[in-house]
Predicted model as a PDB file, atoms N, CA, C, CB and O in Angstrom, pLDDT in the B-factor column:
MODEL        1                                                                  
ATOM      1  N   MET A   1     -82.359  25.317  17.111  1.00 62.00           N  
ATOM      2  CA  MET A   1     -83.392  26.243  16.726  1.00 62.00           C  
ATOM      3  C   MET A   1     -84.508  25.506  15.983  1.00 62.00           C  
ATOM      4  CB  MET A   1     -82.809  27.363  15.863  1.00 62.00           C  
ATOM      5  O   MET A   1     -85.684  25.835  16.143  1.00 62.00           O  
ATOM      6  N   ARG A   2     -84.143  24.510  15.172  1.00 62.00           N  
ATOM      7  CA  ARG A   2     -85.157  23.753  14.451  1.00 62.00           C  
ATOM      8  C   ARG A   2     -86.095  23.050  15.432  1.00 62.00           C  
ATOM      9  CB  ARG A   2     -84.498  22.731  13.510  1.00 62.00           C  
ATOM     10  O   ARG A   2     -87.303  22.994  15.202  1.00 62.00           O  
ATOM     11  N   ALA A   3     -85.549  22.517  16.514  1.00 58.00           N  
ATOM     12  CA  ALA A   3     -86.390  21.834  17.503  1.00 58.00           C  
ATOM     13  C   ALA A   3     -87.404  22.786  18.111  1.00 58.00           C  
ATOM     14  CB  ALA A   3     -85.528  21.218  18.606  1.00 58.00           C  
ATOM     15  O   ALA A   3     -88.535  22.392  18.395  1.00 58.00           O  
ATOM     16  N   ILE A   4     -87.011  24.024  18.311  1.00 59.00           N  
ATOM     17  CA  ILE A   4     -87.925  25.006  18.894  1.00 59.00           C  
ATOM     18  C   ILE A   4     -88.995  25.404  17.884  1.00 59.00           C  
ATOM     19  CB  ILE A   4     -87.153  26.251  19.371  1.00 59.00           C  
ATOM     20  O   ILE A   4     -90.182  25.433  18.210  1.00 59.00           O  
ATOM     21  N   LEU A   5     -88.576  25.710  16.657  1.00 59.00           N  
ATOM     22  CA  LEU A   5     -89.493  26.266  15.659  1.00 59.00           C  
ATOM     23  C   LEU A   5     -90.354  25.234  14.962  1.00 59.00           C  
ATOM     24  CB  LEU A   5     -88.722  27.012  14.638  1.00 59.00           C  
ATOM     25  O   LEU A   5     -91.537  25.480  14.727  1.00 59.00           O  
ATOM     26  N   VAL A   6     -89.794  24.088  14.626  1.00 65.00           N  
ATOM     27  CA  VAL A   6     -90.518  23.120  13.821  1.00 65.00           C  
ATOM     28  C   VAL A   6     -91.126  22.017  14.676  1.00 65.00           C  
ATOM     29  CB  VAL A   6     -89.602  22.521  12.780  1.00 65.00           C  
ATOM     30  O   VAL A   6     -92.301  21.688  14.519  1.00 65.00           O  
ATOM     31  N   ALA A   7     -90.356  21.460  15.555  1.00 66.00           N  
ATOM     32  CA  ALA A   7     -90.817  20.314  16.341  1.00 66.00           C  
ATOM     33  C   ALA A   7     -91.471  20.726  17.650  1.00 66.00           C  
ATOM     34  CB  ALA A   7     -89.662  19.389  16.627  1.00 66.00           C  
ATOM     35  O   ALA A   7     -91.890  19.871  18.429  1.00 66.00           O  
ATOM     36  N   SER A   8     -91.562  22.028  17.899  1.00 67.00           N  
ATOM     37  CA  SER A   8     -92.141  22.521  19.143  1.00 67.00           C  
ATOM     38  C   SER A   8     -91.448  21.905  20.351  1.00 67.00           C  
ATOM     39  CB  SER A   8     -93.639  22.224  19.186  1.00 67.00           C  
ATOM     40  O   SER A   8     -92.097  21.412  21.274  1.00 67.00           O  
ATOM     41  N   GLY A   9     -90.126  21.941  20.329  1.00 76.00           N  
ATOM     42  CA  GLY A   9     -89.324  21.380  21.412  1.00 76.00           C  
ATOM     43  C   GLY A   9     -89.248  22.341  22.584  1.00 76.00           C  
ATOM     44  O   GLY A   9     -88.341  23.170  22.661  1.00 76.00           O  
ATOM     45  N   ASN A  10     -90.189  22.229  23.479  1.00 83.00           N  
ATOM     46  CA  ASN A  10     -90.264  23.168  24.593  1.00 83.00           C  
ATOM     47  C   ASN A  10     -89.061  23.060  25.521  1.00 83.00           C  
ATOM     48  CB  ASN A  10     -91.535  22.940  25.377  1.00 83.00           C  
ATOM     49  O   ASN A  10     -88.637  24.058  26.104  1.00 83.00           O  
ATOM     50  N   ASP A  11     -88.510  21.863  25.664  1.00 84.00           N  
ATOM     51  CA  ASP A  11     -87.302  21.714  26.466  1.00 84.00           C  
ATOM     52  C   ASP A  11     -86.127  22.431  25.804  1.00 84.00           C  
ATOM     53  CB  ASP A  11     -86.973  20.226  26.672  1.00 84.00           C  
ATOM     54  O   ASP A  11     -85.251  22.957  26.490  1.00 84.00           O  
ATOM     55  N   ALA A  12     -86.109  22.451  24.477  1.00 84.00           N  
ATOM     56  CA  ALA A  12     -85.059  23.184  23.751  1.00 84.00           C  
ATOM     57  C   ALA A  12     -85.208  24.685  23.980  1.00 84.00           C  
ATOM     58  CB  ALA A  12     -85.115  22.866  22.232  1.00 84.00           C  
ATOM     59  O   ALA A  12     -84.210  25.391  24.119  1.00 84.00           O  
ATOM     60  N   ALA A  13     -86.437  25.173  24.021  1.00 88.00           N  
ATOM     61  CA  ALA A  13     -86.666  26.595  24.291  1.00 88.00           C  
ATOM     62  C   ALA A  13     -86.123  26.964  25.667  1.00 88.00           C  
ATOM     63  CB  ALA A  13     -88.172  26.935  24.200  1.00 88.00           C  
ATOM     64  O   ALA A  13     -85.518  28.023  25.835  1.00 88.00           O  
ATOM     65  N   CYS A  14     -86.334  26.108  26.633  1.00 90.00           N  
ATOM     66  CA  CYS A  14     -85.820  26.363  27.992  1.00 90.00           C  
ATOM     67  C   CYS A  14     -84.287  26.356  27.995  1.00 90.00           C  
ATOM     68  CB  CYS A  14     -86.361  25.299  28.992  1.00 90.00           C  
ATOM     69  O   CYS A  14     -83.666  27.205  28.635  1.00 90.00           O  
ATOM     70  N   ALA A  15     -83.686  25.415  27.294  1.00 89.00           N  
ATOM     71  CA  ALA A  15     -82.229  25.325  27.253  1.00 89.00           C  
ATOM     72  C   ALA A  15     -81.621  26.556  26.585  1.00 89.00           C  
ATOM     73  CB  ALA A  15     -81.794  24.056  26.515  1.00 89.00           C  
ATOM     74  O   ALA A  15     -80.622  27.088  27.069  1.00 89.00           O  
ATOM     75  N   VAL A  16     -82.207  27.011  25.486  1.00 92.00           N  
ATOM     76  CA  VAL A  16     -81.703  28.199  24.793  1.00 92.00           C  
ATOM     77  C   VAL A  16     -81.854  29.430  25.685  1.00 92.00           C  
ATOM     78  CB  VAL A  16     -82.449  28.409  23.450  1.00 92.00           C  
ATOM     79  O   VAL A  16     -80.948  30.260  25.759  1.00 92.00           O  
ATOM     80  N   ALA A  17     -82.990  29.548  26.357  1.00 95.00           N  
ATOM     81  CA  ALA A  17     -83.215  30.686  27.250  1.00 95.00           C  
ATOM     82  C   ALA A  17     -82.166  30.724  28.358  1.00 95.00           C  
ATOM     83  CB  ALA A  17     -84.625  30.620  27.860  1.00 95.00           C  
ATOM     84  O   ALA A  17     -81.619  31.783  28.665  1.00 95.00           O  
ATOM     85  N   GLU A  18     -81.889  29.572  28.951  1.00 96.00           N  
ATOM     86  CA  GLU A  18     -80.889  29.512  30.019  1.00 96.00           C  
ATOM     87  C   GLU A  18     -79.497  29.822  29.490  1.00 96.00           C  
ATOM     88  CB  GLU A  18     -80.899  28.136  30.683  1.00 96.00           C  
ATOM     89  O   GLU A  18     -78.709  30.465  30.183  1.00 96.00           O  
ATOM     90  N   PHE A  19     -79.178  29.381  28.283  1.00 95.00           N  
ATOM     91  CA  PHE A  19     -77.867  29.653  27.697  1.00 95.00           C  
ATOM     92  C   PHE A  19     -77.696  31.148  27.437  1.00 95.00           C  
ATOM     93  CB  PHE A  19     -77.684  28.859  26.390  1.00 95.00           C  
ATOM     94  O   PHE A  19     -76.641  31.712  27.724  1.00 95.00           O  
ATOM     95  N   ILE A  20     -78.724  31.786  26.898  1.00 96.00           N  
ATOM     96  CA  ILE A  20     -78.627  33.198  26.529  1.00 96.00           C  
ATOM     97  C   ILE A  20     -78.662  34.113  27.737  1.00 96.00           C  
ATOM     98  CB  ILE A  20     -79.746  33.566  25.585  1.00 96.00           C  
ATOM     99  O   ILE A  20     -77.859  35.041  27.837  1.00 96.00           O  
ATOM    100  N   ALA A  21     -79.593  33.860  28.667  1.00 98.00           N  
ATOM    101  CA  ALA A  21     -79.819  34.817  29.753  1.00 98.00           C  
ATOM    102  C   ALA A  21     -79.463  34.291  31.139  1.00 98.00           C  
ATOM    103  CB  ALA A  21     -81.246  35.238  29.751  1.00 98.00           C  
ATOM    104  O   ALA A  21     -79.531  35.039  32.114  1.00 98.00           O  
ATOM    105  N   GLY A  22     -79.086  33.022  31.245  1.00 98.00           N  
ATOM    106  CA  GLY A  22     -78.723  32.483  32.547  1.00 98.00           C  
ATOM    107  C   GLY A  22     -79.863  31.779  33.266  1.00 98.00           C  
ATOM    108  O   GLY A  22     -79.632  30.904  34.100  1.00 98.00           O  
ATOM    109  N   SER A  23     -81.097  32.163  32.941  1.00 98.00           N  
ATOM    110  CA  SER A  23     -82.273  31.520  33.533  1.00 98.00           C  
ATOM    111  C   SER A  23     -83.486  31.814  32.662  1.00 98.00           C  
ATOM    112  CB  SER A  23     -82.510  32.012  34.995  1.00 98.00           C  
ATOM    113  O   SER A  23     -83.488  32.749  31.861  1.00 98.00           O  
ATOM    114  N   GLU A  24     -84.514  30.997  32.836  1.00 95.00           N  
ATOM    115  CA  GLU A  24     -85.751  31.255  32.098  1.00 95.00           C  
ATOM    116  C   GLU A  24     -86.348  32.596  32.504  1.00 95.00           C  
ATOM    117  CB  GLU A  24     -86.769  30.127  32.337  1.00 95.00           C  
ATOM    118  O   GLU A  24     -86.842  33.338  31.655  1.00 95.00           O  
ATOM    119  N   GLU A  25     -86.306  32.909  33.789  1.00 96.00           N  
ATOM    120  CA  GLU A  25     -86.878  34.163  34.283  1.00 96.00           C  
ATOM    121  C   GLU A  25     -86.187  35.372  33.668  1.00 96.00           C  
ATOM    122  CB  GLU A  25     -86.777  34.228  35.805  1.00 96.00           C  
ATOM    123  O   GLU A  25     -86.840  36.338  33.274  1.00 96.00           O  
ATOM    124  N   ALA A  26     -84.860  35.311  33.590  1.00 98.00           N  
ATOM    125  CA  ALA A  26     -84.112  36.424  32.997  1.00 98.00           C  
ATOM    126  C   ALA A  26     -84.432  36.557  31.511  1.00 98.00           C  
ATOM    127  CB  ALA A  26     -82.596  36.227  33.199  1.00 98.00           C  
ATOM    128  O   ALA A  26     -84.506  37.671  30.991  1.00 98.00           O  
ATOM    129  N   PHE A  27     -84.620  35.433  30.823  1.00 98.00           N  
ATOM    130  CA  PHE A  27     -84.962  35.492  29.401  1.00 98.00           C  
ATOM    131  C   PHE A  27     -86.359  36.064  29.203  1.00 98.00           C  
ATOM    132  CB  PHE A  27     -84.868  34.097  28.766  1.00 98.00           C  
ATOM    133  O   PHE A  27     -86.590  36.813  28.254  1.00 98.00           O  
ATOM    134  N   ILE A  28     -87.287  35.724  30.080  1.00 97.00           N  
ATOM    135  CA  ILE A  28     -88.642  36.288  30.006  1.00 97.00           C  
ATOM    136  C   ILE A  28     -88.576  37.803  30.158  1.00 97.00           C  
ATOM    137  CB  ILE A  28     -89.562  35.672  31.100  1.00 97.00           C  
ATOM    138  O   ILE A  28     -89.309  38.525  29.481  1.00 97.00           O  
ATOM    139  N   GLU A  29     -87.715  38.288  31.031  1.00 98.00           N  
ATOM    140  CA  GLU A  29     -87.533  39.737  31.170  1.00 98.00           C  
ATOM    141  C   GLU A  29     -87.032  40.340  29.859  1.00 98.00           C  
ATOM    142  CB  GLU A  29     -86.544  40.054  32.317  1.00 98.00           C  
ATOM    143  O   GLU A  29     -87.493  41.407  29.454  1.00 98.00           O  
ATOM    144  N   LEU A  30     -86.089  39.663  29.192  1.00 98.00           N  
ATOM    145  CA  LEU A  30     -85.601  40.131  27.897  1.00 98.00           C  
ATOM    146  C   LEU A  30     -86.713  40.131  26.858  1.00 98.00           C  
ATOM    147  CB  LEU A  30     -84.440  39.261  27.420  1.00 98.00           C  
ATOM    148  O   LEU A  30     -86.831  41.070  26.070  1.00 98.00           O  
ATOM    149  N   MET A  31     -87.525  39.085  26.856  1.00 96.00           N  
ATOM    150  CA  MET A  31     -88.639  38.999  25.909  1.00 96.00           C  
ATOM    151  C   MET A  31     -89.614  40.152  26.113  1.00 96.00           C  
ATOM    152  CB  MET A  31     -89.371  37.656  26.059  1.00 96.00           C  
ATOM    153  O   MET A  31     -90.052  40.781  25.149  1.00 96.00           O  
ATOM    154  N   ASN A  32     -89.950  40.426  27.361  1.00 98.00           N  
ATOM    155  CA  ASN A  32     -90.893  41.505  27.648  1.00 98.00           C  
ATOM    156  C   ASN A  32     -90.293  42.875  27.343  1.00 98.00           C  
ATOM    157  CB  ASN A  32     -91.330  41.445  29.106  1.00 98.00           C  
ATOM    158  O   ASN A  32     -91.012  43.779  26.915  1.00 98.00           O  
ATOM    159  N   ALA A  33     -88.991  43.042  27.556  1.00 98.00           N  
ATOM    160  CA  ALA A  33     -88.332  44.301  27.205  1.00 98.00           C  
ATOM    161  C   ALA A  33     -88.361  44.511  25.689  1.00 98.00           C  
ATOM    162  CB  ALA A  33     -86.872  44.315  27.723  1.00 98.00           C  
ATOM    163  O   ALA A  33     -88.599  45.625  25.222  1.00 98.00           O  
ATOM    164  N   LYS A  34     -88.121  43.449  24.924  1.00 96.00           N  
ATOM    165  CA  LYS A  34     -88.170  43.544  23.460  1.00 96.00           C  
ATOM    166  C   LYS A  34     -89.592  43.851  22.998  1.00 96.00           C  
ATOM    167  CB  LYS A  34     -87.665  42.231  22.810  1.00 96.00           C  
ATOM    168  O   LYS A  34     -89.788  44.659  22.090  1.00 96.00           O  
ATOM    169  N   ALA A  35     -90.570  43.219  23.608  1.00 97.00           N  
ATOM    170  CA  ALA A  35     -91.968  43.491  23.255  1.00 97.00           C  
ATOM    171  C   ALA A  35     -92.306  44.961  23.504  1.00 97.00           C  
ATOM    172  CB  ALA A  35     -92.922  42.578  24.065  1.00 97.00           C  
ATOM    173  O   ALA A  35     -92.976  45.595  22.689  1.00 97.00           O  
ATOM    174  N   LYS A  36     -91.845  45.492  24.618  1.00 97.00           N  
ATOM    175  CA  LYS A  36     -92.099  46.896  24.937  1.00 97.00           C  
ATOM    176  C   LYS A  36     -91.401  47.803  23.923  1.00 97.00           C  
ATOM    177  CB  LYS A  36     -91.622  47.223  26.372  1.00 97.00           C  
ATOM    178  O   LYS A  36     -91.977  48.793  23.474  1.00 97.00           O  
ATOM    179  N   ALA A  37     -90.157  47.463  23.564  1.00 96.00           N  
ATOM    180  CA  ALA A  37     -89.402  48.263  22.595  1.00 96.00           C  
ATOM    181  C   ALA A  37     -90.066  48.263  21.222  1.00 96.00           C  
ATOM    182  CB  ALA A  37     -87.974  47.738  22.477  1.00 96.00           C  
ATOM    183  O   ALA A  37     -89.937  49.228  20.468  1.00 96.00           O  
ATOM    184  N   LEU A  38     -90.777  47.181  20.896  1.00 96.00           N  
ATOM    185  CA  LEU A  38     -91.469  47.080  19.614  1.00 96.00           C  
ATOM    186  C   LEU A  38     -92.882  47.664  19.679  1.00 96.00           C  
ATOM    187  CB  LEU A  38     -91.530  45.625  19.170  1.00 96.00           C  
ATOM    188  O   LEU A  38     -93.630  47.593  18.703  1.00 96.00           O  
ATOM    189  N   ASN A  39     -93.246  48.238  20.823  1.00 96.00           N  
ATOM    190  CA  ASN A  39     -94.582  48.813  21.011  1.00 96.00           C  
ATOM    191  C   ASN A  39     -95.675  47.750  21.000  1.00 96.00           C  
ATOM    192  CB  ASN A  39     -94.864  49.841  19.929  1.00 96.00           C  
ATOM    193  O   ASN A  39     -96.794  48.012  20.561  1.00 96.00           O  
ATOM    194  N   MET A  40     -95.357  46.568  21.477  1.00 97.00           N  
ATOM    195  CA  MET A  40     -96.339  45.488  21.576  1.00 97.00           C  
ATOM    196  C   MET A  40     -97.114  45.686  22.875  1.00 97.00           C  
ATOM    197  CB  MET A  40     -95.649  44.070  21.532  1.00 97.00           C  
ATOM    198  O   MET A  40     -96.793  45.079  23.896  1.00 97.00           O  
ATOM    199  N   THR A  41     -98.124  46.530  22.828  1.00 97.00           N  
ATOM    200  CA  THR A  41     -98.809  46.981  24.039  1.00 97.00           C  
ATOM    201  C   THR A  41     -99.754  45.946  24.644  1.00 97.00           C  
ATOM    202  CB  THR A  41     -99.577  48.222  23.738  1.00 97.00           C  
ATOM    203  O   THR A  41    -100.158  46.090  25.798  1.00 97.00           O  
ATOM    204  N   ASP A  42    -100.114  44.909  23.895  1.00 97.00           N  
ATOM    205  CA  ASP A  42    -101.031  43.877  24.408  1.00 97.00           C  
ATOM    206  C   ASP A  42    -100.316  42.576  24.744  1.00 97.00           C  
ATOM    207  CB  ASP A  42    -102.125  43.601  23.394  1.00 97.00           C  
ATOM    208  O   ASP A  42    -100.950  41.526  24.849  1.00 97.00           O  
ATOM    209  N   THR A  43     -99.003  42.641  24.913  1.00 97.00           N  
ATOM    210  CA  THR A  43     -98.219  41.426  25.111  1.00 97.00           C  
ATOM    211  C   THR A  43     -97.538  41.428  26.469  1.00 97.00           C  
ATOM    212  CB  THR A  43     -97.179  41.277  24.005  1.00 97.00           C  
ATOM    213  O   THR A  43     -96.945  42.418  26.898  1.00 97.00           O  
ATOM    214  N   GLU A  44     -97.647  40.275  27.133  1.00 97.00           N  
ATOM    215  CA  GLU A  44     -96.901  40.032  28.374  1.00 97.00           C  
ATOM    216  C   GLU A  44     -96.544  38.554  28.413  1.00 97.00           C  
ATOM    217  CB  GLU A  44     -97.734  40.453  29.651  1.00 97.00           C  
ATOM    218  O   GLU A  44     -97.410  37.690  28.549  1.00 97.00           O  
ATOM    219  N   PHE A  45     -95.242  38.282  28.290  1.00 96.00           N  
ATOM    220  CA  PHE A  45     -94.767  36.902  28.312  1.00 96.00           C  
ATOM    221  C   PHE A  45     -94.572  36.443  29.753  1.00 96.00           C  
ATOM    222  CB  PHE A  45     -93.449  36.762  27.517  1.00 96.00           C  
ATOM    223  O   PHE A  45     -94.112  37.204  30.604  1.00 96.00           O  
ATOM    224  N   GLN A  46     -94.928  35.190  30.011  1.00 96.00           N  
ATOM    225  CA  GLN A  46     -94.763  34.581  31.329  1.00 96.00           C  
ATOM    226  C   GLN A  46     -93.896  33.324  31.254  1.00 96.00           C  
ATOM    227  CB  GLN A  46     -96.130  34.242  31.932  1.00 96.00           C  
ATOM    228  O   GLN A  46     -93.452  32.807  32.279  1.00 96.00           O  
ATOM    229  N   SER A  47     -93.658  32.834  30.027  1.00 95.00           N  
ATOM    230  CA  SER A  47     -92.871  31.612  29.841  1.00 95.00           C  
ATOM    231  C   SER A  47     -92.025  31.751  28.584  1.00 95.00           C  
ATOM    232  CB  SER A  47     -93.791  30.356  29.747  1.00 95.00           C  
ATOM    233  O   SER A  47     -92.268  32.622  27.748  1.00 95.00           O  
ATOM    234  N   VAL A  48     -91.033  30.884  28.464  1.00 93.00           N  
ATOM    235  CA  VAL A  48     -90.194  30.893  27.265  1.00 93.00           C  
ATOM    236  C   VAL A  48     -90.735  29.950  26.205  1.00 93.00           C  
ATOM    237  CB  VAL A  48     -88.760  30.511  27.615  1.00 93.00           C  
ATOM    238  O   VAL A  48     -90.288  29.993  25.058  1.00 93.00           O  
ATOM    239  N   HIS A  49     -91.680  29.106  26.562  1.00 88.00           N  
ATOM    240  CA  HIS A  49     -92.141  28.059  25.649  1.00 88.00           C  
ATOM    241  C   HIS A  49     -93.578  28.224  25.162  1.00 88.00           C  
ATOM    242  CB  HIS A  49     -92.011  26.741  26.315  1.00 88.00           C  
ATOM    243  O   HIS A  49     -93.939  27.621  24.152  1.00 88.00           O  
ATOM    244  N   GLY A  50     -94.397  28.999  25.824  1.00 83.00           N  
ATOM    245  CA  GLY A  50     -95.759  29.231  25.374  1.00 83.00           C  
ATOM    246  C   GLY A  50     -96.751  28.132  25.690  1.00 83.00           C  
ATOM    247  O   GLY A  50     -97.886  28.174  25.217  1.00 83.00           O  
ATOM    248  N   LEU A  51     -96.350  27.154  26.477  1.00 85.00           N  
ATOM    249  CA  LEU A  51     -97.287  26.097  26.879  1.00 85.00           C  
ATOM    250  C   LEU A  51     -98.356  26.676  27.807  1.00 85.00           C  
ATOM    251  CB  LEU A  51     -96.534  24.928  27.580  1.00 85.00           C  
ATOM    252  O   LEU A  51     -98.146  27.729  28.408  1.00 85.00           O  
ATOM    253  N   PRO A  52     -99.500  25.997  27.929  1.00 89.00           N  
ATOM    254  CA  PRO A  52    -100.485  26.444  28.914  1.00 89.00           C  
ATOM    255  C   PRO A  52     -99.846  26.486  30.305  1.00 89.00           C  
ATOM    256  CB  PRO A  52    -101.728  25.510  28.912  1.00 89.00           C  
ATOM    257  O   PRO A  52     -99.012  25.645  30.640  1.00 89.00           O  
ATOM    258  N   PRO A  53    -100.249  27.477  31.111  1.00 91.00           N  
ATOM    259  CA  PRO A  53     -99.609  27.627  32.420  1.00 91.00           C  
ATOM    260  C   PRO A  53     -99.974  26.504  33.387  1.00 91.00           C  
ATOM    261  CB  PRO A  53     -99.990  28.958  33.028  1.00 91.00           C  
ATOM    262  O   PRO A  53    -101.057  25.923  33.316  1.00 91.00           O  
ATOM    263  N   SER A  54     -99.053  26.221  34.278  1.00 87.00           N  
ATOM    264  CA  SER A  54     -99.322  25.297  35.371  1.00 87.00           C  
ATOM    265  C   SER A  54    -100.210  25.992  36.387  1.00 87.00           C  
ATOM    266  CB  SER A  54     -98.005  24.802  36.030  1.00 87.00           C  
ATOM    267  O   SER A  54    -100.409  27.205  36.321  1.00 87.00           O  
ATOM    268  N   SER A  55    -100.732  25.239  37.307  1.00 92.00           N  
ATOM    269  CA  SER A  55    -101.575  25.804  38.353  1.00 92.00           C  
ATOM    270  C   SER A  55    -100.820  26.912  39.097  1.00 92.00           C  
ATOM    271  CB  SER A  55    -102.031  24.700  39.338  1.00 92.00           C  
ATOM    272  O   SER A  55     -99.692  26.713  39.546  1.00 92.00           O  
ATOM    273  N   GLY A  56    -101.455  28.074  39.220  1.00 92.00           N  
ATOM    274  CA  GLY A  56    -100.848  29.191  39.925  1.00 92.00           C  
ATOM    275  C   GLY A  56     -99.998  30.095  39.054  1.00 92.00           C  
ATOM    276  O   GLY A  56     -99.553  31.145  39.517  1.00 92.00           O  
ATOM    277  N   GLN A  57     -99.760  29.719  37.802  1.00 91.00           N  
ATOM    278  CA  GLN A  57     -98.979  30.552  36.896  1.00 91.00           C  
ATOM    279  C   GLN A  57     -99.905  31.356  35.991  1.00 91.00           C  
ATOM    280  CB  GLN A  57     -98.019  29.689  36.055  1.00 91.00           C  
ATOM    281  O   GLN A  57    -101.037  30.955  35.720  1.00 91.00           O  
ATOM    282  N   LYS A  58     -99.403  32.496  35.532  1.00 95.00           N  
ATOM    283  CA  LYS A  58    -100.153  33.313  34.581  1.00 95.00           C  
ATOM    284  C   LYS A  58     -99.883  32.805  33.172  1.00 95.00           C  
ATOM    285  CB  LYS A  58     -99.772  34.816  34.710  1.00 95.00           C  
ATOM    286  O   LYS A  58     -98.852  32.186  32.912  1.00 95.00           O  
ATOM    287  N   GLU A  59    -100.826  33.074  32.257  1.00 95.00           N  
ATOM    288  CA  GLU A  59    -100.625  32.673  30.871  1.00 95.00           C  
ATOM    289  C   GLU A  59     -99.981  33.796  30.077  1.00 95.00           C  
ATOM    290  CB  GLU A  59    -101.952  32.266  30.231  1.00 95.00           C  
ATOM    291  O   GLU A  59    -100.077  34.967  30.445  1.00 95.00           O  
ATOM    292  N   ASP A  60     -99.321  33.427  28.981  1.00 95.00           N  
ATOM    293  CA  ASP A  60     -98.768  34.413  28.060  1.00 95.00           C  
ATOM    294  C   ASP A  60     -99.928  35.143  27.384  1.00 95.00           C  
ATOM    295  CB  ASP A  60     -97.829  33.738  27.000  1.00 95.00           C  
ATOM    296  O   ASP A  60    -100.939  34.531  27.038  1.00 95.00           O  
ATOM    297  N   LEU A  61     -99.774  36.447  27.199  1.00 96.00           N  
ATOM    298  CA  LEU A  61    -100.810  37.248  26.551  1.00 96.00           C  
ATOM    299  C   LEU A  61    -100.220  37.970  25.355  1.00 96.00           C  
ATOM    300  CB  LEU A  61    -101.431  38.258  27.542  1.00 96.00           C  
ATOM    301  O   LEU A  61     -99.085  38.444  25.406  1.00 96.00           O  
ATOM    302  N   THR A  62    -100.990  38.055  24.276  1.00 96.00           N  
ATOM    303  CA  THR A  62    -100.589  38.821  23.107  1.00 96.00           C  
ATOM    304  C   THR A  62    -101.820  39.071  22.249  1.00 96.00           C  
ATOM    305  CB  THR A  62     -99.482  38.082  22.299  1.00 96.00           C  
ATOM    306  O   THR A  62    -102.922  38.634  22.579  1.00 96.00           O  
ATOM    307  N   SER A  63    -101.619  39.769  21.161  1.00 97.00           N  
ATOM    308  CA  SER A  63    -102.704  40.026  20.214  1.00 97.00           C  
ATOM    309  C   SER A  63    -102.181  39.800  18.804  1.00 97.00           C  
ATOM    310  CB  SER A  63    -103.268  41.475  20.373  1.00 97.00           C  
ATOM    311  O   SER A  63    -100.971  39.735  18.588  1.00 97.00           O  
ATOM    312  N   ALA A  64    -103.097  39.679  17.844  1.00 96.00           N  
ATOM    313  CA  ALA A  64    -102.691  39.514  16.451  1.00 96.00           C  
ATOM    314  C   ALA A  64    -101.870  40.715  15.985  1.00 96.00           C  
ATOM    315  CB  ALA A  64    -103.923  39.325  15.549  1.00 96.00           C  
ATOM    316  O   ALA A  64    -100.894  40.562  15.251  1.00 96.00           O  
ATOM    317  N   GLN A  65    -102.271  41.903  16.413  1.00 97.00           N  
ATOM    318  CA  GLN A  65    -101.527  43.101  16.013  1.00 97.00           C  
ATOM    319  C   GLN A  65    -100.107  43.072  16.563  1.00 97.00           C  
ATOM    320  CB  GLN A  65    -102.250  44.366  16.493  1.00 97.00           C  
ATOM    321  O   GLN A  65     -99.161  43.413  15.853  1.00 97.00           O  
ATOM    322  N   ASP A  66     -99.950  42.671  17.815  1.00 96.00           N  
ATOM    323  CA  ASP A  66     -98.614  42.594  18.396  1.00 96.00           C  
ATOM    324  C   ASP A  66     -97.760  41.536  17.687  1.00 96.00           C  
ATOM    325  CB  ASP A  66     -98.707  42.282  19.894  1.00 96.00           C  
ATOM    326  O   ASP A  66     -96.566  41.748  17.478  1.00 96.00           O  
ATOM    327  N   LEU A  67     -98.353  40.417  17.322  1.00 93.00           N  
ATOM    328  CA  LEU A  67     -97.597  39.390  16.596  1.00 93.00           C  
ATOM    329  C   LEU A  67     -97.179  39.886  15.221  1.00 93.00           C  
ATOM    330  CB  LEU A  67     -98.426  38.111  16.458  1.00 93.00           C  
ATOM    331  O   LEU A  67     -96.107  39.530  14.731  1.00 93.00           O  
ATOM    332  N   ALA A  68     -98.022  40.710  14.593  1.00 94.00           N  
ATOM    333  CA  ALA A  68     -97.639  41.311  13.307  1.00 94.00           C  
ATOM    334  C   ALA A  68     -96.467  42.266  13.491  1.00 94.00           C  
ATOM    335  CB  ALA A  68     -98.835  42.055  12.675  1.00 94.00           C  
ATOM    336  O   ALA A  68     -95.577  42.319  12.641  1.00 94.00           O  
ATOM    337  N   LEU A  69     -96.452  43.023  14.589  1.00 94.00           N  
ATOM    338  CA  LEU A  69     -95.311  43.890  14.877  1.00 94.00           C  
ATOM    339  C   LEU A  69     -94.037  43.066  15.055  1.00 94.00           C  
ATOM    340  CB  LEU A  69     -95.580  44.734  16.136  1.00 94.00           C  
ATOM    341  O   LEU A  69     -92.977  43.426  14.545  1.00 94.00           O  
ATOM    342  N   LEU A  70     -94.153  41.966  15.778  1.00 92.00           N  
ATOM    343  CA  LEU A  70     -93.003  41.086  16.000  1.00 92.00           C  
ATOM    344  C   LEU A  70     -92.512  40.488  14.687  1.00 92.00           C  
ATOM    345  CB  LEU A  70     -93.365  39.967  16.985  1.00 92.00           C  
ATOM    346  O   LEU A  70     -91.308  40.441  14.434  1.00 92.00           O  
ATOM    347  N   ALA A  71     -93.432  40.037  13.862  1.00 91.00           N  
ATOM    348  CA  ALA A  71     -93.059  39.426  12.584  1.00 91.00           C  
ATOM    349  C   ALA A  71     -92.384  40.440  11.655  1.00 91.00           C  
ATOM    350  CB  ALA A  71     -94.299  38.831  11.899  1.00 91.00           C  
ATOM    351  O   ALA A  71     -91.529  40.071  10.849  1.00 91.00           O  
ATOM    352  N   GLY A  72     -92.763  41.704  11.765  1.00 92.00           N  
ATOM    353  CA  GLY A  72     -92.178  42.728  10.903  1.00 92.00           C  
ATOM    354  C   GLY A  72     -90.898  43.329  11.416  1.00 92.00           C  
ATOM    355  O   GLY A  72     -90.267  44.127  10.724  1.00 92.00           O  
ATOM    356  N   SER A  73     -90.492  42.955  12.642  1.00 86.00           N  
ATOM    357  CA  SER A  73     -89.255  43.519  13.208  1.00 86.00           C  
ATOM    358  C   SER A  73     -88.050  42.766  12.659  1.00 86.00           C  
ATOM    359  CB  SER A  73     -89.271  43.454  14.766  1.00 86.00           C  
ATOM    360  O   SER A  73     -88.172  41.652  12.150  1.00 86.00           O  
ATOM    361  N   SER A  74     -86.882  43.399  12.773  1.00 68.00           N  
ATOM    362  CA  SER A  74     -85.678  42.702  12.309  1.00 68.00           C  
ATOM    363  C   SER A  74     -84.708  42.483  13.423  1.00 68.00           C  
ATOM    364  CB  SER A  74     -85.008  43.468  11.204  1.00 68.00           C  
ATOM    365  O   SER A  74     -83.640  41.910  13.207  1.00 68.00           O  
TER     366      SER A  74                                                      
ENDMDL                                                                          
END                                                                             
């Protein structure tokens, strides 16, 4: 977790996502379901790591208000 949060270990984020949900895609679905449950109406996750998208991929979208909702959730 430290590698993900402090060192920005994007490969660690992928490994954790695969461990929890079986694949990055399945984890992204979980992330988007949680965002919807928290009423994060301006958020749509496309990746588990938040890096700029590769060619042909969509970027992650969010807003400051949605991030505040996420930060205040438990």
